[in-house]
PDB file of N, H, CA, C and O in Angstrom:
ATOM      1  N   UNK A   1      13.001   1.277 -26.301  1.00  0.00           N
ATOM      2  CA  UNK A   1      11.844   1.347 -25.447  1.00  0.00           C
ATOM      3  C   UNK A   1      11.948   0.274 -24.368  1.00  0.00           C
ATOM      4  O   UNK A   1      12.141  -0.902 -24.674  1.00  0.00           O
ATOM      5  N   UNK A   2      11.822   0.673 -23.126  1.00  0.00           N
ATOM      6  H   UNK A   2      11.665   1.628 -22.877  1.00  0.00           H
ATOM      7  CA  UNK A   2      11.957  -0.229 -22.002  1.00  0.00           C
ATOM      8  C   UNK A   2      10.603  -0.811 -21.620  1.00  0.00           C
ATOM      9  O   UNK A   2       9.586  -0.122 -21.682  1.00  0.00           O
ATOM     10  N   UNK A   3      10.593  -2.073 -21.229  1.00  0.00           N
ATOM     11  H   UNK A   3      11.420  -2.633 -21.179  1.00  0.00           H
ATOM     12  CA  UNK A   3       9.346  -2.716 -20.803  1.00  0.00           C
ATOM     13  C   UNK A   3       9.388  -2.933 -19.292  1.00  0.00           C
ATOM     14  O   UNK A   3       9.622  -4.045 -18.818  1.00  0.00           O
ATOM     15  N   UNK A   4       9.161  -1.874 -18.560  1.00  0.00           N
ATOM     16  H   UNK A   4       8.971  -0.971 -18.946  1.00  0.00           H
ATOM     17  CA  UNK A   4       9.174  -1.936 -17.113  1.00  0.00           C
ATOM     18  C   UNK A   4       7.787  -2.286 -16.604  1.00  0.00           C
ATOM     19  O   UNK A   4       6.798  -1.677 -17.011  1.00  0.00           O
ATOM     20  N   UNK A   5       7.715  -3.260 -15.720  1.00  0.00           N
ATOM     21  H   UNK A   5       8.519  -3.755 -15.390  1.00  0.00           H
ATOM     22  CA  UNK A   5       6.452  -3.640 -15.110  1.00  0.00           C
ATOM     23  C   UNK A   5       6.222  -2.730 -13.919  1.00  0.00           C
ATOM     24  O   UNK A   5       7.022  -2.715 -12.984  1.00  0.00           O
ATOM     25  N   UNK A   6       5.135  -1.971 -13.946  1.00  0.00           N
ATOM     26  H   UNK A   6       4.485  -1.983 -14.706  1.00  0.00           H
ATOM     27  CA  UNK A   6       4.868  -1.001 -12.899  1.00  0.00           C
ATOM     28  C   UNK A   6       3.956  -1.537 -11.804  1.00  0.00           C
ATOM     29  O   UNK A   6       3.976  -1.009 -10.692  1.00  0.00           O
ATOM     30  N   UNK A   7       3.166  -2.553 -12.073  1.00  0.00           N
ATOM     31  H   UNK A   7       3.150  -2.982 -12.977  1.00  0.00           H
ATOM     32  CA  UNK A   7       2.272  -3.113 -11.070  1.00  0.00           C
ATOM     33  C   UNK A   7       1.930  -4.546 -11.449  1.00  0.00           C
ATOM     34  O   UNK A   7       2.169  -4.971 -12.579  1.00  0.00           O
ATOM     35  N   UNK A   8       1.376  -5.280 -10.513  1.00  0.00           N
ATOM     36  H   UNK A   8       1.181  -4.934  -9.595  1.00  0.00           H
ATOM     37  CA  UNK A   8       0.972  -6.648 -10.797  1.00  0.00           C
ATOM     38  C   UNK A   8       0.235  -7.256  -9.629  1.00  0.00           C
ATOM     39  O   UNK A   8       0.018  -6.612  -8.602  1.00  0.00           O
ATOM     40  N   UNK A   9      -0.146  -8.507  -9.801  1.00  0.00           N
ATOM     41  H   UNK A   9       0.030  -9.030 -10.635  1.00  0.00           H
ATOM     42  CA  UNK A   9      -0.841  -9.251  -8.765  1.00  0.00           C
ATOM     43  C   UNK A   9       0.048 -10.367  -8.245  1.00  0.00           C
ATOM     44  O   UNK A   9       0.838 -10.939  -8.996  1.00  0.00           O
ATOM     45  N   UNK A  10      -0.078 -10.673  -6.978  1.00  0.00           N
ATOM     46  H   UNK A  10      -0.720 -10.208  -6.368  1.00  0.00           H
ATOM     47  CA  UNK A  10       0.618 -11.755  -6.293  1.00  0.00           C
ATOM     48  C   UNK A  10       2.125 -11.569  -6.352  1.00  0.00           C
ATOM     49  O   UNK A  10       2.642 -10.639  -5.734  1.00  0.00           O
ATOM     50  N   UNK A  11       2.850 -12.420  -7.074  1.00  0.00           N
ATOM     51  H   UNK A  11       2.429 -13.175  -7.577  1.00  0.00           H
ATOM     52  CA  UNK A  11       4.315 -12.362  -7.124  1.00  0.00           C
ATOM     53  C   UNK A  11       4.785 -11.689  -8.402  1.00  0.00           C
ATOM     54  O   UNK A  11       4.062 -11.648  -9.397  1.00  0.00           O
ATOM     55  N   UNK A  12       6.003 -11.164  -8.367  1.00  0.00           N
ATOM     56  H   UNK A  12       6.590 -11.198  -7.558  1.00  0.00           H
ATOM     57  CA  UNK A  12       6.597 -10.549  -9.551  1.00  0.00           C
ATOM     58  C   UNK A  12       6.866 -11.646 -10.577  1.00  0.00           C
ATOM     59  O   UNK A  12       7.373 -12.715 -10.236  1.00  0.00           O
ATOM     60  N   UNK A  13       6.526 -11.377 -11.823  1.00  0.00           N
ATOM     61  H   UNK A  13       6.113 -10.510 -12.100  1.00  0.00           H
ATOM     62  CA  UNK A  13       6.763 -12.337 -12.889  1.00  0.00           C
ATOM     63  C   UNK A  13       5.470 -12.940 -13.412  1.00  0.00           C
ATOM     64  O   UNK A  13       4.372 -12.527 -13.038  1.00  0.00           O
ATOM     65  N   UNK A  14       5.626 -13.927 -14.284  1.00  0.00           N
ATOM     66  H   UNK A  14       6.518 -14.263 -14.588  1.00  0.00           H
ATOM     67  CA  UNK A  14       4.488 -14.579 -14.919  1.00  0.00           C
ATOM     68  C   UNK A  14       3.926 -15.635 -13.965  1.00  0.00           C
ATOM     69  O   UNK A  14       4.667 -16.443 -13.407  1.00  0.00           O
ATOM     70  N   UNK A  15       2.621 -15.614 -13.793  1.00  0.00           N
ATOM     71  H   UNK A  15       2.019 -14.957 -14.247  1.00  0.00           H
ATOM     72  CA  UNK A  15       1.956 -16.551 -12.900  1.00  0.00           C
ATOM     73  C   UNK A  15       0.588 -16.858 -13.490  1.00  0.00           C
ATOM     74  O   UNK A  15      -0.177 -15.940 -13.787  1.00  0.00           O
ATOM     75  N   UNK A  16       0.272 -18.126 -13.663  1.00  0.00           N
ATOM     76  H   UNK A  16       0.893 -18.872 -13.422  1.00  0.00           H
ATOM     77  CA  UNK A  16      -0.994 -18.525 -14.263  1.00  0.00           C
ATOM     78  C   UNK A  16      -2.204 -18.115 -13.451  1.00  0.00           C
ATOM     79  O   UNK A  16      -3.250 -17.798 -14.017  1.00  0.00           O
ATOM     80  N   UNK A  17      -2.078 -18.115 -12.127  1.00  0.00           N
ATOM     81  H   UNK A  17      -1.229 -18.373 -11.667  1.00  0.00           H
ATOM     82  CA  UNK A  17      -3.181 -17.722 -11.262  1.00  0.00           C
ATOM     83  C   UNK A  17      -3.590 -16.274 -11.498  1.00  0.00           C
ATOM     84  O   UNK A  17      -4.757 -15.922 -11.325  1.00  0.00           O
ATOM     85  N   UNK A  18      -2.643 -15.440 -11.888  1.00  0.00           N
ATOM     86  H   UNK A  18      -1.695 -15.726 -12.028  1.00  0.00           H
ATOM     87  CA  UNK A  18      -2.934 -14.025 -12.140  1.00  0.00           C
ATOM     88  C   UNK A  18      -3.939 -13.875 -13.274  1.00  0.00           C
ATOM     89  O   UNK A  18      -4.849 -13.051 -13.184  1.00  0.00           O
ATOM     90  N   UNK A  19      -3.794 -14.646 -14.320  1.00  0.00           N
ATOM     91  H   UNK A  19      -3.055 -15.316 -14.393  1.00  0.00           H
ATOM     92  CA  UNK A  19      -4.703 -14.536 -15.460  1.00  0.00           C
ATOM     93  C   UNK A  19      -6.129 -14.916 -15.068  1.00  0.00           C
ATOM     94  O   UNK A  19      -7.085 -14.251 -15.468  1.00  0.00           O
ATOM     95  N   UNK A  20      -6.268 -15.965 -14.300  1.00  0.00           N
ATOM     96  H   UNK A  20      -5.492 -16.505 -13.975  1.00  0.00           H
ATOM     97  CA  UNK A  20      -7.595 -16.375 -13.829  1.00  0.00           C
ATOM     98  C   UNK A  20      -8.189 -15.283 -12.946  1.00  0.00           C
ATOM     99  O   UNK A  20      -9.362 -14.940 -13.091  1.00  0.00           O
ATOM    100  N   UNK A  21      -7.398 -14.741 -12.042  1.00  0.00           N
ATOM    101  H   UNK A  21      -6.445 -15.020 -11.924  1.00  0.00           H
ATOM    102  CA  UNK A  21      -7.848 -13.695 -11.131  1.00  0.00           C
ATOM    103  C   UNK A  21      -8.278 -12.456 -11.892  1.00  0.00           C
ATOM    104  O   UNK A  21      -9.339 -11.897 -11.614  1.00  0.00           O
ATOM    105  N   UNK A  22      -7.474 -12.018 -12.846  1.00  0.00           N
ATOM    106  H   UNK A  22      -6.612 -12.472 -13.073  1.00  0.00           H
ATOM    107  CA  UNK A  22      -7.784 -10.814 -13.622  1.00  0.00           C
ATOM    108  C   UNK A  22      -9.053 -11.012 -14.442  1.00  0.00           C
ATOM    109  O   UNK A  22      -9.916 -10.134 -14.460  1.00  0.00           O
ATOM    110  N   UNK A  23      -9.181 -12.143 -15.116  1.00  0.00           N
ATOM    111  H   UNK A  23      -8.480 -12.856 -15.102  1.00  0.00           H
ATOM    112  CA  UNK A  23     -10.380 -12.394 -15.919  1.00  0.00           C
ATOM    113  C   UNK A  23     -11.611 -12.417 -15.029  1.00  0.00           C
ATOM    114  O   UNK A  23     -12.638 -11.844 -15.390  1.00  0.00           O
ATOM    115  N   UNK A  24     -11.532 -13.064 -13.876  1.00  0.00           N
ATOM    116  H   UNK A  24     -10.698 -13.530 -13.582  1.00  0.00           H
ATOM    117  CA  UNK A  24     -12.677 -13.134 -12.969  1.00  0.00           C
ATOM    118  C   UNK A  24     -13.067 -11.753 -12.465  1.00  0.00           C
ATOM    119  O   UNK A  24     -14.244 -11.393 -12.503  1.00  0.00           O
ATOM    120  N   UNK A  25     -12.108 -10.982 -11.999  1.00  0.00           N
ATOM    121  H   UNK A  25     -11.152 -11.274 -11.968  1.00  0.00           H
ATOM    122  CA  UNK A  25     -12.385  -9.658 -11.436  1.00  0.00           C
ATOM    123  C   UNK A  25     -12.930  -8.714 -12.509  1.00  0.00           C
ATOM    124  O   UNK A  25     -13.987  -8.113 -12.320  1.00  0.00           O
ATOM    125  N   UNK A  26     -12.226  -8.579 -13.623  1.00  0.00           N
ATOM    126  H   UNK A  26     -11.367  -9.067 -13.777  1.00  0.00           H
ATOM    127  CA  UNK A  26     -12.626  -7.599 -14.635  1.00  0.00           C
ATOM    128  C   UNK A  26     -13.952  -7.945 -15.297  1.00  0.00           C
ATOM    129  O   UNK A  26     -14.776  -7.058 -15.519  1.00  0.00           O
ATOM    130  N   UNK A  27     -14.171  -9.198 -15.612  1.00  0.00           N
ATOM    131  H   UNK A  27     -13.501  -9.919 -15.432  1.00  0.00           H
ATOM    132  CA  UNK A  27     -15.427  -9.587 -16.255  1.00  0.00           C
ATOM    133  C   UNK A  27     -16.597  -9.370 -15.296  1.00  0.00           C
ATOM    134  O   UNK A  27     -17.632  -8.832 -15.688  1.00  0.00           O
ATOM    135  N   UNK A  28     -16.432  -9.787 -14.046  1.00  0.00           N
ATOM    136  H   UNK A  28     -15.590 -10.224 -13.728  1.00  0.00           H
ATOM    137  CA  UNK A  28     -17.505  -9.644 -13.073  1.00  0.00           C
ATOM    138  C   UNK A  28     -17.846  -8.184 -12.815  1.00  0.00           C
ATOM    139  O   UNK A  28     -19.020  -7.811 -12.812  1.00  0.00           O
ATOM    140  N   UNK A  29     -16.832  -7.358 -12.598  1.00  0.00           N
ATOM    141  H   UNK A  29     -15.879  -7.661 -12.601  1.00  0.00           H
ATOM    142  CA  UNK A  29     -17.077  -5.942 -12.310  1.00  0.00           C
ATOM    143  C   UNK A  29     -17.676  -5.232 -13.517  1.00  0.00           C
ATOM    144  O   UNK A  29     -18.572  -4.405 -13.353  1.00  0.00           O
ATOM    145  N   UNK A  30     -17.211  -5.529 -14.705  1.00  0.00           N
ATOM    146  H   UNK A  30     -16.482  -6.201 -14.838  1.00  0.00           H
ATOM    147  CA  UNK A  30     -17.776  -4.904 -15.902  1.00  0.00           C
ATOM    148  C   UNK A  30     -19.233  -5.296 -16.114  1.00  0.00           C
ATOM    149  O   UNK A  30     -20.046  -4.453 -16.495  1.00  0.00           O
ATOM    150  N   UNK A  31     -19.577  -6.557 -15.874  1.00  0.00           N
ATOM    151  H   UNK A  31     -18.916  -7.241 -15.565  1.00  0.00           H
ATOM    152  CA  UNK A  31     -20.978  -6.972 -15.997  1.00  0.00           C
ATOM    153  C   UNK A  31     -21.856  -6.249 -14.979  1.00  0.00           C
ATOM    154  O   UNK A  31     -22.949  -5.796 -15.318  1.00  0.00           O
ATOM    155  N   UNK A  32     -21.393  -6.140 -13.749  1.00  0.00           N
ATOM    156  H   UNK A  32     -20.505  -6.508 -13.474  1.00  0.00           H
ATOM    157  CA  UNK A  32     -22.167  -5.443 -12.726  1.00  0.00           C
ATOM    158  C   UNK A  32     -22.325  -3.962 -13.067  1.00  0.00           C
ATOM    159  O   UNK A  32     -23.415  -3.403 -12.942  1.00  0.00           O
ATOM    160  N   UNK A  33     -21.247  -3.341 -13.491  1.00  0.00           N
ATOM    161  H   UNK A  33     -20.361  -3.795 -13.592  1.00  0.00           H
ATOM    162  CA  UNK A  33     -21.286  -1.913 -13.819  1.00  0.00           C
ATOM    163  C   UNK A  33     -22.227  -1.638 -14.990  1.00  0.00           C
ATOM    164  O   UNK A  33     -23.085  -0.760 -14.904  1.00  0.00           O
ATOM    165  N   UNK A  34     -22.071  -2.375 -16.070  1.00  0.00           N
ATOM    166  H   UNK A  34     -21.373  -3.089 -16.139  1.00  0.00           H
ATOM    167  CA  UNK A  34     -22.855  -2.097 -17.273  1.00  0.00           C
ATOM    168  C   UNK A  34     -24.317  -2.498 -17.133  1.00  0.00           C
ATOM    169  O   UNK A  34     -25.192  -1.818 -17.670  1.00  0.00           O
ATOM    170  N   UNK A  35     -24.600  -3.583 -16.428  1.00  0.00           N
ATOM    171  H   UNK A  35     -23.889  -4.136 -15.992  1.00  0.00           H
ATOM    172  CA  UNK A  35     -25.996  -4.002 -16.269  1.00  0.00           C
ATOM    173  C   UNK A  35     -26.778  -3.076 -15.354  1.00  0.00           C
ATOM    174  O   UNK A  35     -27.999  -2.977 -15.476  1.00  0.00           O
ATOM    175  N   UNK A  36     -26.095  -2.393 -14.438  1.00  0.00           N
ATOM    176  H   UNK A  36     -25.103  -2.473 -14.339  1.00  0.00           H
ATOM    177  CA  UNK A  36     -26.787  -1.497 -13.534  1.00  0.00           C
ATOM    178  C   UNK A  36     -26.750  -0.044 -13.950  1.00  0.00           C
ATOM    179  O   UNK A  36     -27.289   0.817 -13.255  1.00  0.00           O
ATOM    180  N   UNK A  37     -26.117   0.241 -15.082  1.00  0.00           N
ATOM    181  H   UNK A  37     -25.679  -0.458 -15.647  1.00  0.00           H
ATOM    182  CA  UNK A  37     -25.965   1.631 -15.499  1.00  0.00           C
ATOM    183  C   UNK A  37     -27.323   2.280 -15.753  1.00  0.00           C
ATOM    184  O   UNK A  37     -28.137   1.726 -16.491  1.00  0.00           O
ATOM    185  N   UNK A  38     -27.582   3.445 -15.154  1.00  0.00           N
ATOM    186  H   UNK A  38     -26.921   3.895 -14.554  1.00  0.00           H
ATOM    187  CA  UNK A  38     -28.887   4.105 -15.297  1.00  0.00           C
ATOM    188  C   UNK A  38     -28.985   4.886 -16.620  1.00  0.00           C
ATOM    189  O   UNK A  38     -28.872   6.112 -16.632  1.00  0.00           O
ATOM    190  N   UNK A  39     -29.193   4.178 -17.707  1.00  0.00           N
ATOM    191  H   UNK A  39     -29.286   3.182 -17.696  1.00  0.00           H
ATOM    192  CA  UNK A  39     -29.129   4.741 -19.049  1.00  0.00           C
ATOM    193  C   UNK A  39     -30.135   5.869 -19.284  1.00  0.00           C
ATOM    194  O   UNK A  39     -29.765   6.909 -19.830  1.00  0.00           O
ATOM    195  N   UNK A  40     -31.365   5.692 -18.895  1.00  0.00           N
ATOM    196  H   UNK A  40     -31.665   4.847 -18.452  1.00  0.00           H
ATOM    197  CA  UNK A  40     -32.416   6.663 -19.200  1.00  0.00           C
ATOM    198  C   UNK A  40     -32.780   7.514 -17.986  1.00  0.00           C
ATOM    199  O   UNK A  40     -33.935   7.904 -17.812  1.00  0.00           O
ATOM    200  N   UNK A  41     -31.791   7.792 -17.159  1.00  0.00           N
ATOM    201  H   UNK A  41     -30.853   7.474 -17.301  1.00  0.00           H
ATOM    202  CA  UNK A  41     -31.995   8.612 -15.971  1.00  0.00           C
ATOM    203  C   UNK A  41     -31.295   9.952 -16.184  1.00  0.00           C
ATOM    204  O   UNK A  41     -30.521  10.089 -17.132  1.00  0.00           O
ATOM    205  N   UNK A  42     -31.545  10.936 -15.335  1.00  0.00           N
ATOM    206  H   UNK A  42     -32.174  10.825 -14.565  1.00  0.00           H
ATOM    207  CA  UNK A  42     -30.881  12.242 -15.471  1.00  0.00           C
ATOM    208  C   UNK A  42     -29.351  12.118 -15.372  1.00  0.00           C
ATOM    209  O   UNK A  42     -28.824  11.163 -14.801  1.00  0.00           O
ATOM    210  N   UNK A  43     -28.670  13.094 -15.936  1.00  0.00           N
ATOM    211  H   UNK A  43     -29.098  13.869 -16.400  1.00  0.00           H
ATOM    212  CA  UNK A  43     -27.215  13.069 -15.997  1.00  0.00           C
ATOM    213  C   UNK A  43     -26.578  13.046 -14.606  1.00  0.00           C
ATOM    214  O   UNK A  43     -25.519  12.446 -14.418  1.00  0.00           O
ATOM    215  N   UNK A  44     -27.225  13.701 -13.628  1.00  0.00           N
ATOM    216  H   UNK A  44     -28.085  14.188 -13.781  1.00  0.00           H
ATOM    217  CA  UNK A  44     -26.636  13.710 -12.282  1.00  0.00           C
ATOM    218  C   UNK A  44     -26.701  12.312 -11.654  1.00  0.00           C
ATOM    219  O   UNK A  44     -25.836  11.962 -10.851  1.00  0.00           O
ATOM    220  N   UNK A  45     -27.702  11.519 -12.003  1.00  0.00           N
ATOM    221  H   UNK A  45     -28.405  11.804 -12.655  1.00  0.00           H
ATOM    222  CA  UNK A  45     -27.788  10.135 -11.510  1.00  0.00           C
ATOM    223  C   UNK A  45     -26.684   9.297 -12.152  1.00  0.00           C
ATOM    224  O   UNK A  45     -26.055   8.475 -11.486  1.00  0.00           O
ATOM    225  N   UNK A  46     -26.455   9.505 -13.438  1.00  0.00           N
ATOM    226  H   UNK A  46     -26.967  10.172 -13.980  1.00  0.00           H
ATOM    227  CA  UNK A  46     -25.392   8.791 -14.132  1.00  0.00           C
ATOM    228  C   UNK A  46     -24.026   9.164 -13.563  1.00  0.00           C
ATOM    229  O   UNK A  46     -23.170   8.299 -13.378  1.00  0.00           O
ATOM    230  N   UNK A  47     -23.823  10.455 -13.284  1.00  0.00           N
ATOM    231  H   UNK A  47     -24.518  11.157 -13.435  1.00  0.00           H
ATOM    232  CA  UNK A  47     -22.555  10.911 -12.710  1.00  0.00           C
ATOM    233  C   UNK A  47     -22.355  10.328 -11.311  1.00  0.00           C
ATOM    234  O   UNK A  47     -21.245   9.925 -10.961  1.00  0.00           O
ATOM    235  N   UNK A  48     -23.423  10.280 -10.509  1.00  0.00           N
ATOM    236  H   UNK A  48     -24.324  10.607 -10.793  1.00  0.00           H
ATOM    237  CA  UNK A  48     -23.329   9.697  -9.171  1.00  0.00           C
ATOM    238  C   UNK A  48     -23.022   8.200  -9.255  1.00  0.00           C
ATOM    239  O   UNK A  48     -22.270   7.675  -8.434  1.00  0.00           O
ATOM    240  N   UNK A  49     -23.593   7.520 -10.232  1.00  0.00           N
ATOM    241  H   UNK A  49     -24.204   7.946 -10.899  1.00  0.00           H
ATOM    242  CA  UNK A  49     -23.339   6.089 -10.432  1.00  0.00           C
ATOM    243  C   UNK A  49     -21.869   5.852 -10.765  1.00  0.00           C
ATOM    244  O   UNK A  49     -21.231   4.975 -10.183  1.00  0.00           O
ATOM    245  N   UNK A  50     -21.335   6.628 -11.694  1.00  0.00           N
ATOM    246  H   UNK A  50     -21.853   7.341 -12.167  1.00  0.00           H
ATOM    247  CA  UNK A  50     -19.925   6.503 -12.070  1.00  0.00           C
ATOM    248  C   UNK A  50     -19.026   6.869 -10.894  1.00  0.00           C
ATOM    249  O   UNK A  50     -18.011   6.213 -10.659  1.00  0.00           O
ATOM    250  N   UNK A  51     -19.399   7.921 -10.151  1.00  0.00           N
ATOM    251  H   UNK A  51     -20.224   8.453 -10.342  1.00  0.00           H
ATOM    252  CA  UNK A  51     -18.631   8.303  -8.970  1.00  0.00           C
ATOM    253  C   UNK A  51     -18.623   7.218  -7.905  1.00  0.00           C
ATOM    254  O   UNK A  51     -17.596   6.980  -7.270  1.00  0.00           O
ATOM    255  N   UNK A  52     -19.750   6.564  -7.705  1.00  0.00           N
ATOM    256  H   UNK A  52     -20.585   6.757  -8.221  1.00  0.00           H
ATOM    257  CA  UNK A  52     -19.819   5.466  -6.742  1.00  0.00           C
ATOM    258  C   UNK A  52     -18.937   4.298  -7.134  1.00  0.00           C
ATOM    259  O   UNK A  52     -18.258   3.717  -6.287  1.00  0.00           O
ATOM    260  N   UNK A  53     -18.942   3.953  -8.408  1.00  0.00           N
ATOM    261  H   UNK A  53     -19.493   4.425  -9.095  1.00  0.00           H
ATOM    262  CA  UNK A  53     -18.082   2.871  -8.877  1.00  0.00           C
ATOM    263  C   UNK A  53     -16.601   3.268  -8.819  1.00  0.00           C
ATOM    264  O   UNK A  53     -15.740   2.423  -8.574  1.00  0.00           O
ATOM    265  N   UNK A  54     -16.311   4.540  -9.042  1.00  0.00           N
ATOM    266  H   UNK A  54     -17.010   5.227  -9.241  1.00  0.00           H
ATOM    267  CA  UNK A  54     -14.927   5.003  -8.921  1.00  0.00           C
ATOM    268  C   UNK A  54     -14.458   4.894  -7.479  1.00  0.00           C
ATOM    269  O   UNK A  54     -13.321   4.495  -7.228  1.00  0.00           O
ATOM    270  N   UNK A  55     -15.313   5.241  -6.535  1.00  0.00           N
ATOM    271  H   UNK A  55     -16.237   5.565  -6.739  1.00  0.00           H
ATOM    272  CA  UNK A  55     -14.981   5.107  -5.126  1.00  0.00           C
ATOM    273  C   UNK A  55     -14.776   3.637  -4.768  1.00  0.00           C
ATOM    274  O   UNK A  55     -13.832   3.298  -4.054  1.00  0.00           O
ATOM    275  N   UNK A  56     -15.642   2.776  -5.253  1.00  0.00           N
ATOM    276  H   UNK A  56     -16.408   3.051  -5.833  1.00  0.00           H
ATOM    277  CA  UNK A  56     -15.482   1.338  -5.038  1.00  0.00           C
ATOM    278  C   UNK A  56     -14.135   0.855  -5.582  1.00  0.00           C
ATOM    279  O   UNK A  56     -13.452   0.057  -4.940  1.00  0.00           O
ATOM    280  N   UNK A  57     -13.759   1.339  -6.761  1.00  0.00           N
ATOM    281  H   UNK A  57     -14.314   1.987  -7.282  1.00  0.00           H
ATOM    282  CA  UNK A  57     -12.499   0.945  -7.378  1.00  0.00           C
ATOM    283  C   UNK A  57     -11.302   1.358  -6.530  1.00  0.00           C
ATOM    284  O   UNK A  57     -10.359   0.585  -6.359  1.00  0.00           O
ATOM    285  N   UNK A  58     -11.342   2.571  -6.003  1.00  0.00           N
ATOM    286  H   UNK A  58     -12.107   3.199  -6.141  1.00  0.00           H
ATOM    287  CA  UNK A  58     -10.260   3.034  -5.139  1.00  0.00           C
ATOM    288  C   UNK A  58     -10.176   2.225  -3.852  1.00  0.00           C
ATOM    289  O   UNK A  58      -9.081   1.887  -3.405  1.00  0.00           O
ATOM    290  N   UNK A  59     -11.311   1.913  -3.258  1.00  0.00           N
ATOM    291  H   UNK A  59     -12.201   2.188  -3.622  1.00  0.00           H
ATOM    292  CA  UNK A  59     -11.326   1.117  -2.031  1.00  0.00           C
ATOM    293  C   UNK A  59     -10.828  -0.305  -2.293  1.00  0.00           C
ATOM    294  O   UNK A  59     -10.113  -0.881  -1.473  1.00  0.00           O
ATOM    295  N   UNK A  60     -11.212  -0.865  -3.442  1.00  0.00           N
ATOM    296  H   UNK A  60     -11.793  -0.397  -4.108  1.00  0.00           H
ATOM    297  CA  UNK A  60     -10.723  -2.200  -3.817  1.00  0.00           C
ATOM    298  C   UNK A  60      -9.206  -2.193  -3.969  1.00  0.00           C
ATOM    299  O   UNK A  60      -8.527  -3.100  -3.486  1.00  0.00           O
ATOM    300  N   UNK A  61      -8.672  -1.172  -4.640  1.00  0.00           N
ATOM    301  H   UNK A  61      -9.223  -0.436  -5.033  1.00  0.00           H
ATOM    302  CA  UNK A  61      -7.225  -1.094  -4.835  1.00  0.00           C
ATOM    303  C   UNK A  61      -6.494  -0.946  -3.504  1.00  0.00           C
ATOM    304  O   UNK A  61      -5.453  -1.568  -3.294  1.00  0.00           O
ATOM    305  N   UNK A  62      -7.030  -0.131  -2.612  1.00  0.00           N
ATOM    306  H   UNK A  62      -7.876   0.374  -2.782  1.00  0.00           H
ATOM    307  CA  UNK A  62      -6.412   0.026  -1.297  1.00  0.00           C
ATOM    308  C   UNK A  62      -6.425  -1.297  -0.530  1.00  0.00           C
ATOM    309  O   UNK A  62      -5.428  -1.658   0.095  1.00  0.00           O
ATOM    310  N   UNK A  63      -7.535  -2.013  -0.572  1.00  0.00           N
ATOM    311  H   UNK A  63      -8.345  -1.719  -1.079  1.00  0.00           H
ATOM    312  CA  UNK A  63      -7.627  -3.298   0.111  1.00  0.00           C
ATOM    313  C   UNK A  63      -6.676  -4.322  -0.499  1.00  0.00           C
ATOM    314  O   UNK A  63      -6.043  -5.093   0.223  1.00  0.00           O
ATOM    315  N   UNK A  64      -6.577  -4.331  -1.818  1.00  0.00           N
ATOM    316  H   UNK A  64      -7.091  -3.704  -2.404  1.00  0.00           H
ATOM    317  CA  UNK A  64      -5.675  -5.266  -2.493  1.00  0.00           C
ATOM    318  C   UNK A  64      -4.215  -4.957  -2.166  1.00  0.00           C
ATOM    319  O   UNK A  64      -3.407  -5.876  -2.037  1.00  0.00           O
ATOM    320  N   UNK A  65      -3.869  -3.686  -2.031  1.00  0.00           N
ATOM    321  H   UNK A  65      -4.526  -2.939  -2.136  1.00  0.00           H
ATOM    322  CA  UNK A  65      -2.509  -3.315  -1.652  1.00  0.00           C
ATOM    323  C   UNK A  65      -2.199  -3.747  -0.223  1.00  0.00           C
ATOM    324  O   UNK A  65      -1.117  -4.271   0.041  1.00  0.00           O
ATOM    325  N   UNK A  66      -3.120  -3.537   0.686  1.00  0.00           N
ATOM    326  H   UNK A  66      -3.999  -3.111   0.472  1.00  0.00           H
ATOM    327  CA  UNK A  66      -2.898  -3.886   2.098  1.00  0.00           C
ATOM    328  C   UNK A  66      -2.811  -5.389   2.316  1.00  0.00           C
ATOM    329  O   UNK A  66      -2.086  -5.841   3.203  1.00  0.00           O
ATOM    330  N   UNK A  67      -3.527  -6.160   1.534  1.00  0.00           N
ATOM    331  H   UNK A  67      -4.115  -5.793   0.814  1.00  0.00           H
ATOM    332  CA  UNK A  67      -3.487  -7.616   1.673  1.00  0.00           C
ATOM    333  C   UNK A  67      -2.417  -8.249   0.790  1.00  0.00           C
ATOM    334  O   UNK A  67      -2.287  -9.473   0.751  1.00  0.00           O
ATOM    335  N   UNK A  68      -1.666  -7.437   0.095  1.00  0.00           N
ATOM    336  H   UNK A  68      -1.772  -6.443   0.127  1.00  0.00           H
ATOM    337  CA  UNK A  68      -0.555  -7.849  -0.776  1.00  0.00           C
ATOM    338  C   UNK A  68      -1.004  -8.742  -1.931  1.00  0.00           C
ATOM    339  O   UNK A  68      -0.231  -9.564  -2.422  1.00  0.00           O
ATOM    340  N   UNK A  69      -2.243  -8.582  -2.358  1.00  0.00           N
ATOM    341  H   UNK A  69      -2.872  -7.914  -1.959  1.00  0.00           H
ATOM    342  CA  UNK A  69      -2.698  -9.240  -3.591  1.00  0.00           C
ATOM    343  C   UNK A  69      -2.171  -8.445  -4.780  1.00  0.00           C
ATOM    344  O   UNK A  69      -1.811  -9.020  -5.808  1.00  0.00           O
ATOM    345  N   UNK A  70      -2.127  -7.144  -4.640  1.00  0.00           N
ATOM    346  H   UNK A  70      -2.419  -6.677  -3.805  1.00  0.00           H
ATOM    347  CA  UNK A  70      -1.719  -6.202  -5.685  1.00  0.00           C
ATOM    348  C   UNK A  70      -0.448  -5.502  -5.215  1.00  0.00           C
ATOM    349  O   UNK A  70      -0.301  -5.228  -4.024  1.00  0.00           O
ATOM    350  N   UNK A  71       0.475  -5.209  -6.135  1.00  0.00           N
ATOM    351  H   UNK A  71       0.356  -5.431  -7.103  1.00  0.00           H
ATOM    352  CA  UNK A  71       1.687  -4.487  -5.759  1.00  0.00           C
ATOM    353  C   UNK A  71       2.051  -3.454  -6.827  1.00  0.00           C
ATOM    354  O   UNK A  71       1.714  -3.594  -8.003  1.00  0.00           O
ATOM    355  N   UNK A  72       2.737  -2.436  -6.381  1.00  0.00           N
ATOM    356  H   UNK A  72       3.010  -2.323  -5.426  1.00  0.00           H
ATOM    357  CA  UNK A  72       3.337  -1.450  -7.280  1.00  0.00           C
ATOM    358  C   UNK A  72       4.825  -1.722  -7.308  1.00  0.00           C
ATOM    359  O   UNK A  72       5.440  -2.016  -6.283  1.00  0.00           O
ATOM    360  N   UNK A  73       5.387  -1.620  -8.481  1.00  0.00           N
ATOM    361  H   UNK A  73       4.888  -1.381  -9.313  1.00  0.00           H
ATOM    362  CA  UNK A  73       6.823  -1.883  -8.638  1.00  0.00           C
ATOM    363  C   UNK A  73       7.432  -0.707  -9.373  1.00  0.00           C
ATOM    364  O   UNK A  73       7.261  -0.557 -10.583  1.00  0.00           O
ATOM    365  N   UNK A  74       8.134   0.114  -8.639  1.00  0.00           N
ATOM    366  H   UNK A  74       8.272  -0.008  -7.656  1.00  0.00           H
ATOM    367  CA  UNK A  74       8.797   1.258  -9.278  1.00  0.00           C
ATOM    368  C   UNK A  74       8.065   2.551  -9.089  1.00  0.00           C
ATOM    369  O   UNK A  74       8.513   3.591  -9.574  1.00  0.00           O
TER     370      UNK A  74
END
């Protein structure tokens, strides 16, 4: 089984700053997503909420790729 790295942040390889960045981004976004989730609203509102966050995620990834914070490898 091969361990190919397909994506990462900043430079290729192990970098301590990456761990801080990942923890900050993922924890913050998860708190915002879960605290604002419309639990007792109609299903179409919940679907629109998830769709909005999915769009935000795609835009974030595109911005991170263009600014070379995020890279694809392979």
